[in-house]
PDB file of N, CA, C and O in Angstrom:
ATOM      1  N   MET A   1       6.186 -74.899  -7.256  1.00  0.00           N
ATOM      2  CA  MET A   1       5.939 -76.164  -7.883  1.00  0.00           C
ATOM      3  C   MET A   1       4.889 -75.678  -9.097  1.00  0.00           C
ATOM      4  O   MET A   1       4.907 -76.290 -10.164  1.00  0.00           O
ATOM      5  N   LYS A   2       3.766 -74.295  -8.843  1.00  0.00           N
ATOM      6  CA  LYS A   2       2.649 -74.422  -9.834  1.00  0.00           C
ATOM      7  C   LYS A   2       2.851 -74.172 -10.709  1.00  0.00           C
ATOM      8  O   LYS A   2       2.345 -74.663 -11.718  1.00  0.00           O
ATOM      9  N   LYS A   3       4.055 -72.906 -10.645  1.00  0.00           N
ATOM     10  CA  LYS A   3       4.891 -71.821 -11.852  1.00  0.00           C
ATOM     11  C   LYS A   3       5.236 -72.796 -12.486  1.00  0.00           C
ATOM     12  O   LYS A   3       4.507 -72.724 -13.475  1.00  0.00           O
ATOM     13  N   ILE A   4       5.917 -73.766 -12.615  1.00  0.00           N
ATOM     14  CA  ILE A   4       6.818 -74.930 -13.230  1.00  0.00           C
ATOM     15  C   ILE A   4       5.970 -75.500 -13.717  1.00  0.00           C
ATOM     16  O   ILE A   4       5.943 -75.686 -14.934  1.00  0.00           O
ATOM     17  N   THR A   5       4.718 -76.089 -12.610  1.00  0.00           N
ATOM     18  CA  THR A   5       3.716 -77.276 -14.114  1.00  0.00           C
ATOM     19  C   THR A   5       3.100 -76.408 -15.029  1.00  0.00           C
ATOM     20  O   THR A   5       2.863 -76.952 -16.107  1.00  0.00           O
ATOM     21  N   PHE A   6       2.596 -74.640 -14.899  1.00  0.00           N
ATOM     22  CA  PHE A   6       1.984 -74.411 -15.689  1.00  0.00           C
ATOM     23  C   PHE A   6       2.803 -74.281 -16.738  1.00  0.00           C
ATOM     24  O   PHE A   6       2.211 -74.468 -17.801  1.00  0.00           O
ATOM     25  N   ALA A   7       4.023 -74.013 -16.852  1.00  0.00           N
ATOM     26  CA  ALA A   7       4.639 -73.838 -17.466  1.00  0.00           C
ATOM     27  C   ALA A   7       4.750 -74.609 -18.724  1.00  0.00           C
ATOM     28  O   ALA A   7       4.895 -74.120 -19.844  1.00  0.00           O
ATOM     29  N   ILE A   8       4.650 -76.118 -18.366  1.00  0.00           N
ATOM     30  CA  ILE A   8       5.043 -77.019 -18.999  1.00  0.00           C
ATOM     31  C   ILE A   8       3.461 -77.277 -19.984  1.00  0.00           C
ATOM     32  O   ILE A   8       3.198 -77.379 -21.182  1.00  0.00           O
ATOM     33  N   ILE A   9       2.635 -77.306 -18.627  1.00  0.00           N
ATOM     34  CA  ILE A   9       1.574 -77.440 -19.382  1.00  0.00           C
ATOM     35  C   ILE A   9       1.163 -76.701 -20.947  1.00  0.00           C
ATOM     36  O   ILE A   9       0.600 -77.308 -21.858  1.00  0.00           O
ATOM     37  N   MET A  10       1.676 -74.987 -20.999  1.00  0.00           N
ATOM     38  CA  MET A  10       1.614 -74.401 -21.956  1.00  0.00           C
ATOM     39  C   MET A  10       2.508 -74.787 -22.946  1.00  0.00           C
ATOM     40  O   MET A  10       2.173 -74.842 -24.129  1.00  0.00           O
ATOM     41  N   THR A  11       3.772 -75.095 -22.493  1.00  0.00           N
ATOM     42  CA  THR A  11       4.692 -75.506 -23.565  1.00  0.00           C
ATOM     43  C   THR A  11       3.596 -77.187 -24.299  1.00  0.00           C
ATOM     44  O   THR A  11       3.393 -77.269 -25.510  1.00  0.00           O
ATOM     45  N   PHE A  12       3.153 -78.105 -23.479  1.00  0.00           N
ATOM     46  CA  PHE A  12       2.700 -79.335 -23.990  1.00  0.00           C
ATOM     47  C   PHE A  12       1.736 -78.809 -24.617  1.00  0.00           C
ATOM     48  O   PHE A  12       1.608 -79.163 -25.789  1.00  0.00           O
ATOM     49  N   THR A  13       0.778 -77.833 -24.070  1.00  0.00           N
ATOM     50  CA  THR A  13      -0.431 -77.432 -25.754  1.00  0.00           C
ATOM     51  C   THR A  13       0.019 -76.747 -26.472  1.00  0.00           C
ATOM     52  O   THR A  13      -0.638 -76.682 -27.511  1.00  0.00           O
ATOM     53  N   PHE A  14       1.377 -75.801 -26.444  1.00  0.00           N
ATOM     54  CA  PHE A  14       1.532 -75.164 -28.142  1.00  0.00           C
ATOM     55  C   PHE A  14       2.081 -76.313 -28.535  1.00  0.00           C
ATOM     56  O   PHE A  14       1.597 -76.465 -29.656  1.00  0.00           O
ATOM     57  N   THR A  15       3.034 -77.541 -28.251  1.00  0.00           N
ATOM     58  CA  THR A  15       4.183 -78.032 -28.905  1.00  0.00           C
ATOM     59  C   THR A  15       2.271 -79.678 -29.657  1.00  0.00           C
ATOM     60  O   THR A  15       2.484 -80.541 -30.508  1.00  0.00           O
ATOM     61  N   GLY A  16       1.264 -79.541 -29.156  1.00  0.00           N
ATOM     62  CA  GLY A  16       0.738 -80.457 -29.188  1.00  0.00           C
ATOM     63  C   GLY A  16       0.954 -81.927 -28.915  1.00  0.00           C
ATOM     64  O   GLY A  16       0.046 -82.736 -29.106  1.00  0.00           O
ATOM     65  N   SER A  17       2.134 -82.278 -28.476  1.00  0.00           N
ATOM     66  CA  SER A  17       2.005 -83.370 -27.790  1.00  0.00           C
ATOM     67  C   SER A  17       1.345 -84.150 -27.393  1.00  0.00           C
ATOM     68  O   SER A  17       0.583 -83.832 -26.481  1.00  0.00           O
ATOM     69  N   ILE A  18       1.342 -85.433 -27.867  1.00  0.00           N
ATOM     70  CA  ILE A  18       0.366 -86.396 -27.124  1.00  0.00           C
ATOM     71  C   ILE A  18       1.213 -87.054 -25.833  1.00  0.00           C
ATOM     72  O   ILE A  18       1.053 -86.916 -24.620  1.00  0.00           O
ATOM     73  N   TYR A  19       2.104 -87.765 -26.553  1.00  0.00           N
ATOM     74  CA  TYR A  19       3.178 -88.074 -25.325  1.00  0.00           C
ATOM     75  C   TYR A  19       2.796 -86.941 -23.637  1.00  0.00           C
ATOM     76  O   TYR A  19       2.408 -87.348 -22.542  1.00  0.00           O
ATOM     77  N   ALA A  20       3.119 -85.455 -24.091  1.00  0.00           N
ATOM     78  CA  ALA A  20       3.680 -84.797 -22.725  1.00  0.00           C
ATOM     79  C   ALA A  20       2.395 -84.470 -21.800  1.00  0.00           C
ATOM     80  O   ALA A  20       2.272 -83.980 -20.678  1.00  0.00           O
ATOM     81  N   ASN A  21       1.175 -85.132 -23.114  1.00  0.00           N
ATOM     82  CA  ASN A  21      -0.162 -84.607 -21.492  1.00  0.00           C
ATOM     83  C   ASN A  21      -0.132 -85.872 -20.866  1.00  0.00           C
ATOM     84  O   ASN A  21      -0.377 -85.958 -19.663  1.00  0.00           O
ATOM     85  N   GLU A  22       0.188 -87.035 -21.667  1.00  0.00           N
ATOM     86  CA  GLU A  22       0.115 -88.440 -20.902  1.00  0.00           C
ATOM     87  C   GLU A  22       0.717 -88.173 -19.970  1.00  0.00           C
ATOM     88  O   GLU A  22       0.196 -88.100 -18.857  1.00  0.00           O
ATOM     89  N   CYS A  23       2.005 -87.954 -20.203  1.00  0.00           N
ATOM     90  CA  CYS A  23       3.446 -87.908 -19.129  1.00  0.00           C
ATOM     91  C   CYS A  23       2.784 -86.958 -17.877  1.00  0.00           C
ATOM     92  O   CYS A  23       2.772 -87.216 -16.673  1.00  0.00           O
ATOM     93  N   LEU A  24       2.189 -85.659 -18.652  1.00  0.00           N
ATOM     94  CA  LEU A  24       1.656 -84.804 -17.261  1.00  0.00           C
ATOM     95  C   LEU A  24       0.632 -85.374 -16.681  1.00  0.00           C
ATOM     96  O   LEU A  24       0.448 -85.037 -15.512  1.00  0.00           O
ATOM     97  N   GLU A  25      -0.006 -86.043 -17.084  1.00  0.00           N
ATOM     98  CA  GLU A  25      -1.078 -86.483 -16.612  1.00  0.00           C
ATOM     99  C   GLU A  25      -0.354 -87.598 -15.527  1.00  0.00           C
ATOM    100  O   GLU A  25      -0.607 -87.402 -14.338  1.00  0.00           O
ATOM    101  N   SER A  26       0.477 -88.686 -15.849  1.00  0.00           N
ATOM    102  CA  SER A  26       0.597 -89.495 -14.577  1.00  0.00           C
ATOM    103  C   SER A  26       1.727 -89.002 -14.091  1.00  0.00           C
ATOM    104  O   SER A  26       2.535 -89.792 -13.603  1.00  0.00           O
ATOM    105  N   LEU A  27       1.960 -87.865 -14.119  1.00  0.00           N
ATOM    106  CA  LEU A  27       3.501 -87.008 -13.165  1.00  0.00           C
ATOM    107  C   LEU A  27       2.368 -86.411 -11.544  1.00  0.00           C
ATOM    108  O   LEU A  27       2.495 -86.239 -10.332  1.00  0.00           O
ATOM    109  N   ASN A  28       1.437 -86.315 -12.515  1.00  0.00           N
ATOM    110  CA  ASN A  28       0.796 -85.644 -11.025  1.00  0.00           C
ATOM    111  C   ASN A  28      -0.415 -86.764 -10.839  1.00  0.00           C
ATOM    112  O   ASN A  28      -1.485 -86.341 -10.404  1.00  0.00           O
ATOM    113  N   LYS A  29      -0.327 -87.766 -11.060  1.00  0.00           N
ATOM    114  CA  LYS A  29      -1.341 -89.151 -10.643  1.00  0.00           C
ATOM    115  C   LYS A  29       0.014 -89.280  -9.024  1.00  0.00           C
ATOM    116  O   LYS A  29      -0.069 -89.333  -7.797  1.00  0.00           O
ATOM    117  N   TYR A  30       1.192 -89.278 -10.156  1.00  0.00           N
ATOM    118  CA  TYR A  30       2.272 -89.982  -9.063  1.00  0.00           C
ATOM    119  C   TYR A  30       2.564 -89.196  -7.860  1.00  0.00           C
ATOM    120  O   TYR A  30       3.072 -89.676  -6.846  1.00  0.00           O
ATOM    121  N   ASN A  31       2.211 -87.928  -8.016  1.00  0.00           N
ATOM    122  CA  ASN A  31       2.518 -87.406  -7.063  1.00  0.00           C
ATOM    123  C   ASN A  31       1.589 -87.328  -6.007  1.00  0.00           C
ATOM    124  O   ASN A  31       1.872 -87.201  -4.816  1.00  0.00           O
ATOM    125  N   GLU A  32       0.406 -87.414  -6.530  1.00  0.00           N
ATOM    126  CA  GLU A  32      -1.014 -87.152  -5.691  1.00  0.00           C
ATOM    127  C   GLU A  32      -0.982 -89.249  -4.548  1.00  0.00           C
ATOM    128  O   GLU A  32      -1.329 -89.547  -3.405  1.00  0.00           O
ATOM    129  N   TYR A  33      -0.452 -89.992  -5.584  1.00  0.00           N
ATOM    130  CA  TYR A  33      -0.450 -90.920  -4.774  1.00  0.00           C
ATOM    131  C   TYR A  33       0.751 -90.689  -3.713  1.00  0.00           C
ATOM    132  O   TYR A  33       0.676 -90.616  -2.487  1.00  0.00           O
ATOM    133  N   SER A  34       1.856 -90.598  -4.540  1.00  0.00           N
ATOM    134  CA  SER A  34       3.583 -90.490  -3.199  1.00  0.00           C
ATOM    135  C   SER A  34       2.999 -89.183  -2.274  1.00  0.00           C
ATOM    136  O   SER A  34       3.634 -89.008  -1.234  1.00  0.00           O
ATOM    137  N   ASP A  35       2.212 -88.527  -2.446  1.00  0.00           N
ATOM    138  CA  ASP A  35       1.315 -87.497  -1.116  1.00  0.00           C
ATOM    139  C   ASP A  35       0.516 -88.799   0.071  1.00  0.00           C
ATOM    140  O   ASP A  35       0.618 -89.127   1.253  1.00  0.00           O
ATOM    141  N   LEU A  36      -0.214 -89.167  -1.055  1.00  0.00           N
ATOM    142  CA  LEU A  36      -1.214 -90.149  -0.072  1.00  0.00           C
ATOM    143  C   LEU A  36      -0.657 -91.230   0.561  1.00  0.00           C
ATOM    144  O   LEU A  36      -1.204 -91.655   1.579  1.00  0.00           O
ATOM    145  N   SER A  37       0.281 -91.720   0.161  1.00  0.00           N
ATOM    146  CA  SER A  37       1.140 -92.914   1.331  1.00  0.00           C
ATOM    147  C   SER A  37       1.819 -92.140   1.886  1.00  0.00           C
ATOM    148  O   SER A  37       1.718 -92.655   3.000  1.00  0.00           O
ATOM    149  N   LYS A  38       2.675 -91.001   2.102  1.00  0.00           N
ATOM    150  CA  LYS A  38       3.042 -89.944   3.425  1.00  0.00           C
ATOM    151  C   LYS A  38       2.607 -89.691   4.179  1.00  0.00           C
ATOM    152  O   LYS A  38       3.026 -89.240   5.245  1.00  0.00           O
ATOM    153  N   ASP A  39       1.347 -89.981   3.719  1.00  0.00           N
ATOM    154  CA  ASP A  39       0.096 -89.128   4.854  1.00  0.00           C
ATOM    155  C   ASP A  39      -0.544 -90.723   5.608  1.00  0.00           C
ATOM    156  O   ASP A  39      -1.067 -90.722   6.723  1.00  0.00           O
ATOM    157  N   ALA A  40      -0.360 -92.146   4.668  1.00  0.00           N
ATOM    158  CA  ALA A  40      -1.594 -93.221   5.121  1.00  0.00           C
ATOM    159  C   ALA A  40      -0.653 -93.368   6.614  1.00  0.00           C
ATOM    160  O   ALA A  40       0.491 -93.048   6.935  1.00  0.00           O
ATOM    161  N   THR A  41      -1.922 -94.096   7.373  1.00  0.00           N
ATOM    162  CA  THR A  41      -1.116 -94.554   8.673  1.00  0.00           C
ATOM    163  C   THR A  41      -1.205 -95.742   8.826  1.00  0.00           C
ATOM    164  O   THR A  41      -0.561 -96.251   9.742  1.00  0.00           O
ATOM    165  N   ASP A  42      -1.860 -96.390   8.154  1.00  0.00           N
ATOM    166  CA  ASP A  42      -2.114 -97.627   7.750  1.00  0.00           C
ATOM    167  C   ASP A  42      -0.787 -97.998   7.085  1.00  0.00           C
ATOM    168  O   ASP A  42      -0.139 -97.247   6.356  1.00  0.00           O
ATOM    169  N   ASN A  43      -0.497 -99.124   7.392  1.00  0.00           N
ATOM    170  CA  ASN A  43       0.877 -99.845   6.571  1.00  0.00           C
ATOM    171  C   ASN A  43       0.173-100.427   5.455  1.00  0.00           C
ATOM    172  O   ASN A  43       0.750-100.147   4.404  1.00  0.00           O
ATOM    173  N   LYS A  44      -0.981-101.215   5.270  1.00  0.00           N
ATOM    174  CA  LYS A  44      -1.349-102.181   3.969  1.00  0.00           C
ATOM    175  C   LYS A  44      -1.920-100.982   2.467  1.00  0.00           C
ATOM    176  O   LYS A  44      -1.615-100.948   1.275  1.00  0.00           O
ATOM    177  N   ILE A  45      -2.976-100.037   3.457  1.00  0.00           N
ATOM    178  CA  ILE A  45      -2.701 -98.657   2.962  1.00  0.00           C
ATOM    179  C   ILE A  45      -1.702 -97.943   2.320  1.00  0.00           C
ATOM    180  O   ILE A  45      -2.020 -97.645   1.169  1.00  0.00           O
ATOM    181  N   LYS A  46      -0.528 -97.538   2.689  1.00  0.00           N
ATOM    182  CA  LYS A  46       0.369 -97.102   2.601  1.00  0.00           C
ATOM    183  C   LYS A  46       1.293 -97.849   1.228  1.00  0.00           C
ATOM    184  O   LYS A  46       1.881 -97.288   0.303  1.00  0.00           O
ATOM    185  N   LEU A  47       1.140 -99.312   1.538  1.00  0.00           N
ATOM    186  CA  LEU A  47       1.865-100.119   0.558  1.00  0.00           C
ATOM    187  C   LEU A  47       0.925 -99.902  -0.773  1.00  0.00           C
ATOM    188  O   LEU A  47       1.364 -99.934  -1.923  1.00  0.00           O
ATOM    189  N   LYS A  48      -0.260 -99.705  -0.460  1.00  0.00           N
ATOM    190  CA  LYS A  48      -1.340 -99.597  -1.779  1.00  0.00           C
ATOM    191  C   LYS A  48      -1.474 -98.261  -2.941  1.00  0.00           C
ATOM    192  O   LYS A  48      -1.777 -98.120  -4.126  1.00  0.00           O
ATOM    193  N   HIS A  49      -1.035 -97.392  -1.755  1.00  0.00           N
ATOM    194  CA  HIS A  49      -0.515 -95.744  -2.540  1.00  0.00           C
ATOM    195  C   HIS A  49       1.121 -96.332  -3.037  1.00  0.00           C
ATOM    196  O   HIS A  49       1.588 -96.272  -4.174  1.00  0.00           O
ATOM    197  N   GLU A  50       1.414 -96.583  -2.489  1.00  0.00           N
ATOM    198  CA  GLU A  50       2.935 -96.496  -2.570  1.00  0.00           C
ATOM    199  C   GLU A  50       3.207 -97.107  -4.157  1.00  0.00           C
ATOM    200  O   GLU A  50       3.645 -96.508  -5.139  1.00  0.00           O
ATOM    201  N   SER A  51       2.816 -98.400  -4.027  1.00  0.00           N
ATOM    202  CA  SER A  51       2.350 -99.151  -5.417  1.00  0.00           C
ATOM    203  C   SER A  51       1.826 -98.645  -6.508  1.00  0.00           C
ATOM    204  O   SER A  51       2.371 -98.798  -7.601  1.00  0.00           O
ATOM    205  N   ALA A  52       0.795 -98.033  -6.361  1.00  0.00           N
ATOM    206  CA  ALA A  52      -0.172 -96.570  -7.023  1.00  0.00           C
ATOM    207  C   ALA A  52       0.982 -95.475  -7.951  1.00  0.00           C
ATOM    208  O   ALA A  52       1.035 -94.859  -9.015  1.00  0.00           O
ATOM    209  N   SER A  53       1.543 -95.658  -7.110  1.00  0.00           N
ATOM    210  CA  SER A  53       2.632 -94.403  -7.189  1.00  0.00           C
ATOM    211  C   SER A  53       3.496 -94.507  -8.420  1.00  0.00           C
ATOM    212  O   SER A  53       3.622 -93.712  -9.350  1.00  0.00           O
ATOM    213  N   MET A  54       4.344 -96.267  -8.092  1.00  0.00           N
ATOM    214  CA  MET A  54       5.453 -96.109  -8.944  1.00  0.00           C
ATOM    215  C   MET A  54       4.964 -96.738 -10.174  1.00  0.00           C
ATOM    216  O   MET A  54       5.746 -97.222 -10.993  1.00  0.00           O
ATOM    217  N   ASP A  55       3.302 -96.747 -10.372  1.00  0.00           N
ATOM    218  CA  ASP A  55       3.135 -97.677 -11.271  1.00  0.00           C
ATOM    219  C   ASP A  55       2.966 -96.380 -12.208  1.00  0.00           C
ATOM    220  O   ASP A  55       3.216 -96.521 -13.405  1.00  0.00           O
ATOM    221  N   TYR A  56       2.601 -95.263 -11.782  1.00  0.00           N
ATOM    222  CA  TYR A  56       2.117 -93.983 -12.767  1.00  0.00           C
ATOM    223  C   TYR A  56       3.773 -94.171 -12.977  1.00  0.00           C
ATOM    224  O   TYR A  56       4.219 -94.659 -14.015  1.00  0.00           O
ATOM    225  N   LEU A  57       4.737 -93.673 -11.739  1.00  0.00           N
ATOM    226  CA  LEU A  57       6.414 -92.910 -11.715  1.00  0.00           C
ATOM    227  C   LEU A  57       6.726 -93.710 -13.703  1.00  0.00           C
ATOM    228  O   LEU A  57       7.180 -93.139 -14.695  1.00  0.00           O
ATOM    229  N   LYS A  58       6.214 -95.211 -13.523  1.00  0.00           N
ATOM    230  CA  LYS A  58       6.569 -96.033 -14.638  1.00  0.00           C
ATOM    231  C   LYS A  58       5.813 -95.529 -16.351  1.00  0.00           C
ATOM    232  O   LYS A  58       6.348 -95.358 -17.447  1.00  0.00           O
ATOM    233  N   LYS A  59       4.755 -95.448 -16.012  1.00  0.00           N
ATOM    234  CA  LYS A  59       4.423 -94.576 -17.335  1.00  0.00           C
ATOM    235  C   LYS A  59       5.124 -93.209 -17.629  1.00  0.00           C
ATOM    236  O   LYS A  59       5.286 -92.761 -18.764  1.00  0.00           O
ATOM    237  N   VAL A  60       5.501 -92.631 -16.527  1.00  0.00           N
ATOM    238  CA  VAL A  60       5.883 -90.899 -16.657  1.00  0.00           C
ATOM    239  C   VAL A  60       7.367 -91.333 -17.130  1.00  0.00           C
ATOM    240  O   VAL A  60       7.917 -90.462 -17.804  1.00  0.00           O
ATOM    241  N   SER A  61       8.105 -92.473 -16.917  1.00  0.00           N
ATOM    242  CA  SER A  61       9.355 -92.573 -17.895  1.00  0.00           C
ATOM    243  C   SER A  61       8.973 -93.432 -18.728  1.00  0.00           C
ATOM    244  O   SER A  61       9.910 -94.172 -19.029  1.00  0.00           O
ATOM    245  N   ILE A  62       7.755 -93.756 -19.395  1.00  0.00           N
ATOM    246  CA  ILE A  62       6.965 -94.495 -20.456  1.00  0.00           C
ATOM    247  C   ILE A  62       7.346 -93.549 -21.645  1.00  0.00           C
ATOM    248  O   ILE A  62       8.030 -93.772 -22.644  1.00  0.00           O
ATOM    249  N   TYR A  63       6.631 -92.321 -21.190  1.00  0.00           N
ATOM    250  CA  TYR A  63       6.027 -91.749 -21.986  1.00  0.00           C
ATOM    251  C   TYR A  63       7.231 -90.660 -22.258  1.00  0.00           C
ATOM    252  O   TYR A  63       7.473 -90.552 -23.460  1.00  0.00           O
ATOM    253  N   CYS A  64       8.106 -89.761 -21.334  1.00  0.00           N
ATOM    254  CA  CYS A  64       9.264 -89.614 -21.677  1.00  0.00           C
ATOM    255  C   CYS A  64       9.984 -89.890 -22.497  1.00  0.00           C
ATOM    256  O   CYS A  64      10.288 -89.017 -23.309  1.00  0.00           O
ATOM    257  N   ASP A  65      10.421 -90.932 -22.585  1.00  0.00           N
ATOM    258  CA  ASP A  65      10.803 -91.652 -23.969  1.00  0.00           C
ATOM    259  C   ASP A  65      10.337 -91.284 -25.243  1.00  0.00           C
ATOM    260  O   ASP A  65      11.071 -91.431 -26.221  1.00  0.00           O
ATOM    261  N   HIS A  66       9.431 -90.916 -25.326  1.00  0.00           N
ATOM    262  CA  HIS A  66       8.952 -90.266 -26.881  1.00  0.00           C
ATOM    263  C   HIS A  66       8.969 -88.318 -26.893  1.00  0.00           C
ATOM    264  O   HIS A  66       8.581 -87.494 -27.721  1.00  0.00           O
ATOM    265  N   LEU A  67       9.733 -88.182 -25.302  1.00  0.00           N
ATOM    266  CA  LEU A  67       9.396 -86.673 -25.544  1.00  0.00           C
ATOM    267  C   LEU A  67      10.484 -85.896 -26.180  1.00  0.00           C
ATOM    268  O   LEU A  67      11.655 -86.212 -25.967  1.00  0.00           O
ATOM    269  N   LYS A  68      10.103 -84.673 -27.121  1.00  0.00           N
ATOM    270  CA  LYS A  68      11.475 -84.153 -27.351  1.00  0.00           C
ATOM    271  C   LYS A  68      12.191 -83.679 -26.150  1.00  0.00           C
ATOM    272  O   LYS A  68      11.417 -83.226 -25.306  1.00  0.00           O
ATOM    273  N   GLU A  69      13.562 -83.644 -25.789  1.00  0.00           N
ATOM    274  CA  GLU A  69      14.405 -82.933 -25.039  1.00  0.00           C
ATOM    275  C   GLU A  69      14.510 -81.953 -24.465  1.00  0.00           C
ATOM    276  O   GLU A  69      15.512 -81.980 -23.750  1.00  0.00           O
ATOM    277  N   GLU A  70      14.027 -81.153 -24.413  1.00  0.00           N
ATOM    278  CA  GLU A  70      13.385 -79.999 -23.884  1.00  0.00           C
ATOM    279  C   GLU A  70      12.025 -79.890 -22.798  1.00  0.00           C
ATOM    280  O   GLU A  70      11.731 -79.150 -21.859  1.00  0.00           O
ATOM    281  N   GLU A  71      11.288 -81.235 -23.591  1.00  0.00           N
ATOM    282  CA  GLU A  71       9.947 -81.307 -22.645  1.00  0.00           C
ATOM    283  C   GLU A  71      10.386 -82.515 -21.802  1.00  0.00           C
ATOM    284  O   GLU A  71       9.526 -82.787 -20.965  1.00  0.00           O
ATOM    285  N   ARG A  72      11.427 -83.300 -21.764  1.00  0.00           N
ATOM    286  CA  ARG A  72      11.502 -84.392 -21.000  1.00  0.00           C
ATOM    287  C   ARG A  72      12.270 -83.807 -20.135  1.00  0.00           C
ATOM    288  O   ARG A  72      12.029 -84.333 -19.049  1.00  0.00           O
ATOM    289  N   GLU A  73      13.489 -82.574 -19.964  1.00  0.00           N
ATOM    290  CA  GLU A  73      14.011 -81.743 -19.054  1.00  0.00           C
ATOM    291  C   GLU A  73      13.285 -81.421 -17.934  1.00  0.00           C
ATOM    292  O   GLU A  73      13.388 -81.553 -16.714  1.00  0.00           O
ATOM    293  N   ASP A  74      12.014 -80.654 -19.252  1.00  0.00           N
ATOM    294  CA  ASP A  74      11.293 -80.052 -17.821  1.00  0.00           C
ATOM    295  C   ASP A  74      10.043 -81.108 -16.989  1.00  0.00           C
ATOM    296  O   ASP A  74       9.400 -80.609 -16.065  1.00  0.00           O
ATOM    297  N   ILE A  75       9.840 -82.271 -17.326  1.00  0.00           N
ATOM    298  CA  ILE A  75       9.035 -83.687 -16.801  1.00  0.00           C
ATOM    299  C   ILE A  75      10.401 -83.774 -15.249  1.00  0.00           C
ATOM    300  O   ILE A  75      10.076 -83.660 -14.068  1.00  0.00           O
ATOM    301  N   GLU A  76      12.078 -84.031 -15.834  1.00  0.00           N
ATOM    302  CA  GLU A  76      12.409 -84.680 -14.435  1.00  0.00           C
ATOM    303  C   GLU A  76      12.747 -83.223 -14.091  1.00  0.00           C
ATOM    304  O   GLU A  76      13.755 -83.631 -13.513  1.00  0.00           O
ATOM    305  N   GLN A  77      12.821 -81.879 -13.920  1.00  0.00           N
ATOM    306  CA  GLN A  77      12.627 -80.897 -13.475  1.00  0.00           C
ATOM    307  C   GLN A  77      11.661 -81.054 -12.033  1.00  0.00           C
ATOM    308  O   GLN A  77      12.147 -80.919 -10.909  1.00  0.00           O
ATOM    309  N   VAL A  78      10.529 -81.296 -12.235  1.00  0.00           N
ATOM    310  CA  VAL A  78       9.466 -80.998 -11.880  1.00  0.00           C
ATOM    311  C   VAL A  78       9.428 -82.526 -10.702  1.00  0.00           C
ATOM    312  O   VAL A  78       9.008 -82.608  -9.548  1.00  0.00           O
ATOM    313  N   LEU A  79      10.041 -83.543 -11.583  1.00  0.00           N
ATOM    314  CA  LEU A  79      10.026 -84.527 -10.227  1.00  0.00           C
ATOM    315  C   LEU A  79      11.448 -84.614  -9.390  1.00  0.00           C
ATOM    316  O   LEU A  79      11.504 -85.551  -8.593  1.00  0.00           O
ATOM    317  N   GLU A  80      12.260 -84.009  -9.448  1.00  0.00           N
ATOM    318  CA  GLU A  80      13.451 -83.578  -8.586  1.00  0.00           C
ATOM    319  C   GLU A  80      12.712 -81.997  -7.248  1.00  0.00           C
ATOM    320  O   GLU A  80      13.000 -81.792  -6.069  1.00  0.00           O
ATOM    321  N   ASP A  81      11.932 -81.380  -8.016  1.00  0.00           N
ATOM    322  CA  ASP A  81      11.428 -80.940  -7.325  1.00  0.00           C
ATOM    323  C   ASP A  81      10.667 -81.517  -6.628  1.00  0.00           C
ATOM    324  O   ASP A  81      10.607 -81.305  -5.417  1.00  0.00           O
ATOM    325  N   TYR A  82      10.011 -82.269  -7.178  1.00  0.00           N
ATOM    326  CA  TYR A  82       8.570 -82.734  -5.968  1.00  0.00           C
ATOM    327  C   TYR A  82       9.598 -83.178  -5.170  1.00  0.00           C
ATOM    328  O   TYR A  82       9.575 -82.635  -4.065  1.00  0.00           O
ATOM    329  N   LYS A  83      10.578 -84.042  -5.340  1.00  0.00           N
ATOM    330  CA  LYS A  83      10.830 -85.109  -3.998  1.00  0.00           C
ATOM    331  C   LYS A  83      11.857 -84.423  -3.201  1.00  0.00           C
ATOM    332  O   LYS A  83      12.396 -84.984  -2.247  1.00  0.00           O
ATOM    333  N   LYS A  84      12.246 -82.789  -3.696  1.00  0.00           N
ATOM    334  CA  LYS A  84      12.830 -82.270  -2.385  1.00  0.00           C
ATOM    335  C   LYS A  84      11.919 -81.561  -1.567  1.00  0.00           C
ATOM    336  O   LYS A  84      12.209 -80.673  -0.765  1.00  0.00           O
ATOM    337  N   LYS A  85      10.756 -82.029  -1.835  1.00  0.00           N
ATOM    338  CA  LYS A  85       9.897 -81.578  -1.298  1.00  0.00           C
ATOM    339  C   LYS A  85       9.146 -82.337   0.166  1.00  0.00           C
ATOM    340  O   LYS A  85       8.193 -81.793   0.724  1.00  0.00           O
TER     341      LYS A  85
END
């Protein structure tokens, strides 16, 4: 996963896409809150983290609409890889 994320960061760095950077940041936050949700034992905290992760997933979707096709495919691949974990 880290190799893929690094490759995406490098691609975005060279393209200079603001949307790509925002999309990647939102994707990282989505992954972070999803992990917190999985680890939470209290239902109230679990729901709070799930809600936050869904908010970031919406942002990923919004920013991805503005990306070039190859950048969008990279983001979708990272999401699929994360879901397999």
